SEMI-844687 format. One record per residue: residue in one letter; z, y negated, x negated of N, C-alpha, C, O in turn. Coordinates in steps of 0.02 Angstrom, whole numbers, padded with zeros to 5 digits, always signed. Last residue first. Layout:
# residues N
AZYXZYXZYXZYX...
This chain:
# residues 185
L-00643+00888-00530-00691+00834-00542-00760+00864-00542-00809+00828-00551N-00551+00988-00523-00583+00966-00461-00632+00908-00470-00659+00883-00421E-00500+01006-00652-00541+01058-00622-00580+01034-00561-00635+01057-00548N-00411+00911-00698-00482+00903-00715-00527+00953-00680-00588+00943-00678D-00290+00858-00573-00311+00897-00631-00387+00889-00641-00422+00865-00597S-00267+00785-00461-00217+00781-00514-00234+00823-00575-00197+00823-00624I-00344+00686-00346-00357+00740-00394-00308+00734-00451-00307+00683-00486I-00348+00651-00181-00310+00638-00242-00319+00698-00287-00303+00754-00268E-00464+00588-00073-00445+00650-00108-00410+00630-00173-00440+00597-00215V-00507+00521+00083-00470+00511+00020-00450+00579-00008-00423+00621+00027D-00596+00489+00193-00603+00549+00151-00569+00542+00083-00600+00556+00032S-00611+00308+00189-00604+00373+00223-00610+00429+00172-00629+00417+00114V-00593+00133+00208-00584+00192+00166-00577+00255+00209-00541+00255+00259V-00605+00043+00316-00656+00045+00264-00653+00111+00225-00704+00141+00212P-00588+00009+00488-00564+00047+00430-00620+00055+00379-00677+00073+00396H-00640-00160+00523-00639-00089+00539-00611-00052+00479-00610-00080+00424M-00671-00325+00582-00632-00278+00541-00636-00207+00568-00635-00196+00629E-00783-00452+00572-00768-00391+00610-00733-00340+00565-00762-00316+00516S-00822-00548+00487-00758-00559+00520-00737-00499+00562-00680-00496+00586T-00890-00510+00324-00892-00509+00397-00823-00524+00426-00773-00514+00392F-00874-00529+00187-00942-00521+00214-00945-00523+00290-00999-00536+00318L-00743-00537+00151-00790-00582+00117-00859-00582+00151-00897-00630+00144K-00683-00433+00217-00675-00500+00245-00721-00551+00212-00737-00603+00242L-00707-00329+00126-00745-00331+00189-00741-00400+00221-00791-00424+00249V-00607-00358+00032-00678-00364+00013-00721-00369+00076-00767-00410+00078E-00497-00328+00110-00504-00396+00084-00576-00408+00062-00603-00462+00072R-00519-00192+00131-00524-00238+00188-00530-00310+00165-00564-00350+00197P-00497-00141-00001-00563-00137+00030-00572-00183+00091-00626-00210+00102M-00356-00173-00014-00407-00206-00055-00477-00200-00024-00512-00250-00021K-00301-00090+00096-00286-00161+00087-00341-00197+00047-00370-00245+00071D-00312+00047+00117-00364+00004+00144-00352-00071+00133-00391-00111+00158N-00235+00136+00053-00208+00111+00117-00253+00057+00147-00234+00025+00196V-00307+00155-00064-00310+00208-00013-00279+00186+00054-00295+00215+00106I-00277+00032-00130-00346+00053-00117-00348+00102-00059-00384+00092-00010G-00143+00018-00148-00178-00034-00111-00251-00018-00096-00282-00050-00054E-00116+00134-00228-00090+00128-00160-00128+00076-00119-00144+00089-00060Y-00145+00147-00359-00200+00157-00312-00179+00149-00239-00220+00157-00193A-00022+00117-00419-00081+00079-00438-00139+00088-00388-00176+00041-00376K+00070+00209-00376+00077+00140-00352+00013+00100-00366-00003+00053-00328P+00032+00324-00449+00016+00320-00378+00023+00249-00349-00013+00231-00303D-00042+00280-00607+00018+00291-00567-00001+00286-00493-00046+00247-00475I-00162+00262-00666-00108+00286-00709-00045+00301-00670+00002+00331-00697S-00319+00315-00601-00258+00277-00592-00203+00306-00636-00198+00366-00645H-00492+00305-00575-00437+00331-00616-00378+00285-00607-00385+00224-00605V-00601+00339-00441-00558+00291-00474-00504+00327-00513-00474+00375-00488L-00752+00348-00367-00706+00388-00406-00667+00340-00450-00696+00304-00490F-00827+00327-00206-00797+00298-00266-00755+00351-00300-00725+00394-00267E-00971+00336-00107-00914+00372-00136-00892+00339-00202-00933+00326-00246D-01089+00290-00055-01027+00265-00024-00964+00296-00055-00909+00283-00031E-01175+00300-00201-01186+00283-00131-01121+00255-00102-01100+00200-00121H-01056+00314-00315-01119+00347-00296-01126+00340-00221-01089+00370-00182I-00971+00254-00447-00989+00237-00378-01055+00270-00364-01105+00256-00398D-00839+00292-00560-00906+00305-00534-00912+00280-00462-00865+00284-00423V-00722+00231-00604-00758+00276-00649-00830+00285-00626-00876+00285-00667T-00625+00094-00601-00679+00126-00563-00721+00166-00612-00754+00137-00656L-00456+00102-00636-00523+00095-00666-00573+00130-00621-00565+00189-00605T-00291+00034-00642-00345+00070-00607-00411+00054-00641-00421+00001-00671G-00205-00040-00718-00182+00026-00695-00235+00065-00658-00225+00125-00645P-00247-00204-00664-00217-00160-00714-00191-00095-00683-00160-00095-00630T-00398-00240-00588-00327-00230-00574-00297-00182-00625-00319-00124-00629L-00530-00231-00621-00493-00289-00645-00418-00281-00636-00378-00312-00672T-00568-00116-00551-00565-00113-00624-00526-00172-00653-00491-00164-00703I-00564-00165-00420-00522-00108-00438-00513-00106-00514-00458-00096-00539S-00663-00263-00430-00594-00282-00414-00545-00227-00433-00491-00241-00459N-00777-00184-00452-00754-00230-00505-00682-00252-00493-00644-00260-00540G-00782-00116-00327-00777-00079-00391-00751-00123-00447-00709-00101-00487L-00796-00226-00238-00738-00182-00235-00728-00144-00300-00673-00140-00325I-00919-00277-00282-00860-00319-00285-00797-00276-00282-00749-00289-00319M-01001-00167-00254-00995-00191-00323-00932-00233-00331-00896-00227-00380K-00991-00162-00116-00966-00105-00156-00956-00126-00228-00908-00104-00261A-01054-00282-00087-00984-00273-00067-00953-00216-00107-00895-00220-00128H-01183-00252-00133-01144-00306-00165-01070-00300-00148-01028-00311-00191A-01226-00155-00046-01213-00135-00115-01173-00189-00152-01133-00173-00196S-01140-00183+00113-01196-00188+00065-01176-00162-00004-01117-00149-00017P-01031-00160+00202-01097-00179+00228-01154-00180+00178-01212-00178+00199L-00936-00007+00184-00946-00077+00169-01018-00096+00185-01062-00053+00183D-00843+00114+00193-00892+00090+00242-00896+00014+00233-00864-00024+00269V-00814+00236+00065-00805+00170+00095-00860+00155+00145-00916+00181+00140K-00721+00379+00010-00783+00349+00035-00766+00282+00067-00711+00272+00092F-00642+00435-00142-00642+00413-00073-00709+00383-00055-00749+00365-00098R-00536+00504-00262-00605+00502-00236-00600+00482-00163-00560+00509-00125V-00440+00472-00400-00443+00464-00327-00516+00459-00307-00553+00417-00331M-00346+00549-00522-00413+00526-00504-00413+00524-00427-00387+00570-00395R-00196+00503-00606-00231+00536-00551-00302+00508-00548-00316+00452-00569Q-00049+00510-00705-00120+00495-00697-00151+00535-00641-00135+00593-00630R+00094+00460-00716+00066+00511-00672-00007+00494-00656-00023+00468-00603V+00211+00439-00834+00143+00417-00818+00111+00474-00778+00103+00529-00803P+00384+00421-00790+00326+00462-00810+00260+00429-00792+00255+00395-00740L+00510+00325-00860+00462+00330-00805+00401+00370-00827+00370+00354-00878S+00575+00317-00980+00598+00368-00933+00552+00375-00872+00554+00425-00837P+00523+00209-01050+00501+00276-01068+00523+00330-01019+00493+00383-01016T+00467+00065-01003+00520+00108-00980+00500+00181-00994+00465+00211-00953I+00353-00002-01041+00415-00016-01079+00475+00026-01056+00528+00023-01087I+00255+00049-00951+00248+00057-01024+00314+00049-01060+00330+00088-01106L+00300+00014-00825+00286+00084-00839+00283+00097-00915+00305+00149-00939I+00304-00124-00840+00366-00088-00828+00357-00014-00845+00401+00017-00875A+00166-00147-00853+00211-00165-00908+00278-00128-00901+00305-00103-00950V+00121-00107-00727+00099-00070-00786+00145-00084-00845+00162-00039-00883Q+00184-00205-00647+00198-00134-00637+00179-00092-00697+00216-00047-00717I+00123-00321-00700+00196-00312-00706+00214-00238-00697+00256-00212-00735G-00008-00296-00661+00008-00303-00732+00082-00294-00745+00102-00262-00794S+00006-00303-00523-00012-00239-00554+00003-00240-00629+00025-00189-00657L+00034-00441-00510+00082-00391-00487+00069-00322-00519+00115-00288-00539V-00086-00496-00566-00020-00511-00595+00031-00457-00575+00067-00431-00618I-00183-00444-00479-00187-00431-00551-00119-00442-00584-00098-00402-00626Q-00141-00499-00358-00142-00426-00366-00144-00407-00440-00111-00359-00461M-00163-00636-00384-00095-00612-00369-00091-00536-00379-00041-00511-00406V-00301-00634-00398-00260-00655-00455-00188-00630-00445-00157-00605-00492M-00334-00597-00265-00351-00553-00321-00310-00570-00383-00286-00525-00418W-00294-00708-00192-00263-00643-00178-00274-00596-00237-00229-00560-00257L-00384-00802-00247-00311-00811-00255-00274-00745-00244-00228-00729-00281L-00505-00743-00204-00492-00753-00276-00417-00763-00289-00391-00735-00337Y-00488-00746-00064-00495-00682-00099-00479-00690-00173-00443-00648-00202F-00484-00883-00039-00426-00841-00022-00428-00775-00060-00377-00751-00085M-00613-00915-00082-00556-00943-00117-00492-00903-00103-00452-00891-00148L-00690-00840+00013-00695-00827-00058-00635-00854-00097-00608-00819-00140R-00688-00880+00143-00643-00825+00124-00640-00815+00049-00593-00785+00023G-00787-00976+00144-00719-00995+00164-00668-00942+00143-00611-00960+00127Y-00903-00904+00115-00873-00945+00063-00802-00968+00080-00762-00979+00035R-00956-00752+00144-00918-00803+00181-00878-00844+00130-00827-00822+00106L-01119-00696+00105-01050-00707+00083-01018-00763+00123-01049-00815+00135E-01252-00693+00139-01206-00655+00180-01132-00665+00162-01088-00646+00200D-01316-00775+00045-01325-00788+00117-01274-00752+00160-01254-00778+00212L-01284-00722-00076-01260-00789-00062-01270-00808+00011-01235-00852+00036V-01349-00600-00075-01276-00600-00068-01250-00670-00053-01199-00677-00019D-01489-00557+00008-01463-00608-00037-01389-00617-00025-01368-00638+00028V-01489-00378+00016-01503-00443+00046-01472-00494-00002-01434-00476-00046E-01531-00211-00002-01514-00273-00035-01536-00334+00006-01594-00340+00026D-01547-00080+00029-01516-00123+00079-01501-00193+00053-01462-00230+00083E-01606-00030-00090-01642-00029-00027-01614-00078+00024-01651-00113+00058F-01593-00128-00240-01564-00081-00192-01603-00085-00127-01631-00137-00110Y-01669-00218-00312-01639-00162-00348-01610-00109-00302-01603-00051-00322K-01809-00314-00315-01761-00285-00270-01734-00221-00302-01773-00176-00318H-01848-00460-00410-01849-00388-00401-01795-00366-00353-01741-00396-00350K-01826-00592-00427-01890-00573-00398-01892-00499-00380-01933-00477-00340R-01712-00614-00497-01706-00612-00424-01771-00592-00390-01772-00578-00331L-01753-00627-00628-01719-00565-00608-01717-00558-00532-01720-00502-00506Q-01804-00757-00622-01849-00701-00639-01819-00634-00618-01854-00590-00594Y-01687-00826-00594-01742-00827-00546-01790-00770-00558-01815-00738-00511N-01617-00808-00713-01593-00776-00652-01647-00774-00598-01652-00725-00561L-01692-00891-00797-01689-00818-00810-01667-00781-00747-01694-00728-00731A-01664-01013-00733-01733-00990-00740-01736-00915-00753-01776-00879-00723M-01525-01020-00745-01554-01015-00678-01627-00992-00681-01650-00956-00636V-01513-01031-00884-01483-00974-00849-01515-00965-00780-01529-00909-00759G-01580-01155-00903-01604-01093-00935-01577-01031-00900-01615-00983-00888A-01500-01241-00828-01570-01233-00810-01599-01169-00840-01636-01133-00807V-01381-01229-00900-01383-01206-00831-01455-01195-00808-01470-01147-00774S-01424-01289-01020-01400-01219-01019-01403-01190-00948-01426-01134-00938A-01455-01419-00976-01507-01377-01008-01487-01303-01006-01528-01260-00992V-01330-01460-00929-01387-01457-00882-01442-01412-00911-01472-01372-00875G-01259-01454-01051-01240-01412-00994-01296-01405-00944-01309-01350-00920M-01323-01552-01124-01327-01483-01148-01307-01434-01092-01336-01380-01086L-01284-01659-01043-01355-01643-01049-01364-01572-01075-01408-01535-01051S-01147-01657-01068-01171-01647-00999-01245-01628-01000-01266-01585-00962H-01146-01687-01203-01123-01621-01181-01146-01606-01110-01163-01549-01094I-01196-01820-01191-01229-01770-01233-01210-01699-01211-01254-01656-01202P-01104-01890-01104-01174-01878-01085-01209-01824-01127-01248-01785-01099D-00942-01803-01091-00986-01857-01114-01059-01839-01100-01075-01782-01085F-00848-01710-01063-00883-01740-01005-00929-01796-01026-00954-01833-00984F-00785-01554-01119-00814-01619-01134-00854-01644-01075-00889-01606-01041G-00747-01425-01094-00695-01475-01098-00719-01544-01115-00679-01590-01124S-00818-01304-01084-00831-01349-01140-00774-01400-01149-00755-01415-01205M-00766-01238-00970-00768-01204-01034-00778-01251-01093-00749-01240-01146I-00779-01336-00869-00714-01304-00882-00713-01273-00952-00664-01281-00989Y-00916-01365-00876-00867-01417-00891-00798-01388-00906-00764-01411-00951W-00969-01238-00841-00986-01269-00905-00933-01321-00923-00909-01321-00980F-00919-01223-00711-00898-01176-00763-00912-01205-00832-00871-01198-00877T-00993-01327-00653-00919-01329-00653-00891-01283-00707-00846-01302-00744M-01121-01276-00672-01102-01338-00706-01026-01346-00707-00997-01368-00757L-01115-01162-00589-01126-01154-00661-01107-01217-00700-01079-01213-00754T-01093-01224-00463-01046-01174-00490-01053-01168-00565-01003-01168-00601I-01207-01305-00451-01140-01335-00451-01089-01287-00481-01047-01308-00521F-01308-01205-00452-01307-01258-00502-01238-01289-00507-01212-01298-00562S-01275-01126-00340-01277-01097-00407-01272-01150-00460-01235-01142-00509V-01288-01221-00237-01224-01187-00248-01221-01158-00318-01171-01164-00352V-01425-01255-00252-01373-01306-00260-01305-01274-00274-01269-01296-00319F-01486-01130-00227-01499-01166-00290-01443-01215-00303-01415-01218-00358N-01445-01103-00098-01424-01058-00152-01433-01092-00220-01391-01083-00264R-01511-01211-00032-01438-01203-00029-01412-01159-00086-01364-01177-00119L-01644-01182-00056-01616-01243-00084-01539-01238-00085-01507-01260-00133S-01670-01008-00099-01666-01064-00051-01634-01124-00086-01601-01117-00137L-01777-00909-00181-01716-00948-00193-01716-01007-00146-01758-01052-00153T-01832-00749-00122-01843-00819-00138-01775-00853-00147-01724-00828-00124K-01883-00586-00173-01834-00630-00145-01849-00702-00165-01876-00714-00219M-02007-00470-00129-01986-00521-00176-01937-00568-00140-01950-00589-00083
């Protein structure tokens, strides 16, 4: 059973209240009270979920996450989403450019299931790529163009995720296989 430390409680409460204020746009006492009640409800439900261990290697992600890197990662991720969105838009509005769909299978060496989840979600958030499957250390990603998966197979995005959890850098992606037809799936 996992416990909720005071630090994790405070970080979660502040994060959720900040999100509440951003989404509601109201700062008066009534709305603030509703925000506190909503955050308390979410945190109570989350506490019940946190009692269970879902993965063998599971540790508390808030304890292992490097918060100093998180803001850099979020800004980097927004930039990647914008750049990929532009590439996809160019691909769509230029009929002479062919859509070269591919499936990419690769293995990763990341420290935890949470790191793999962040990588999978980051890939899916980036226009032009979709994480189809994650099985242990193996990812299967759909891409509409080789440029879309370039940042994954050259280790750029996986290393950015790794930086969220450790300062020790090592190659993350290995055993890359580009699949251009359905037979090899």
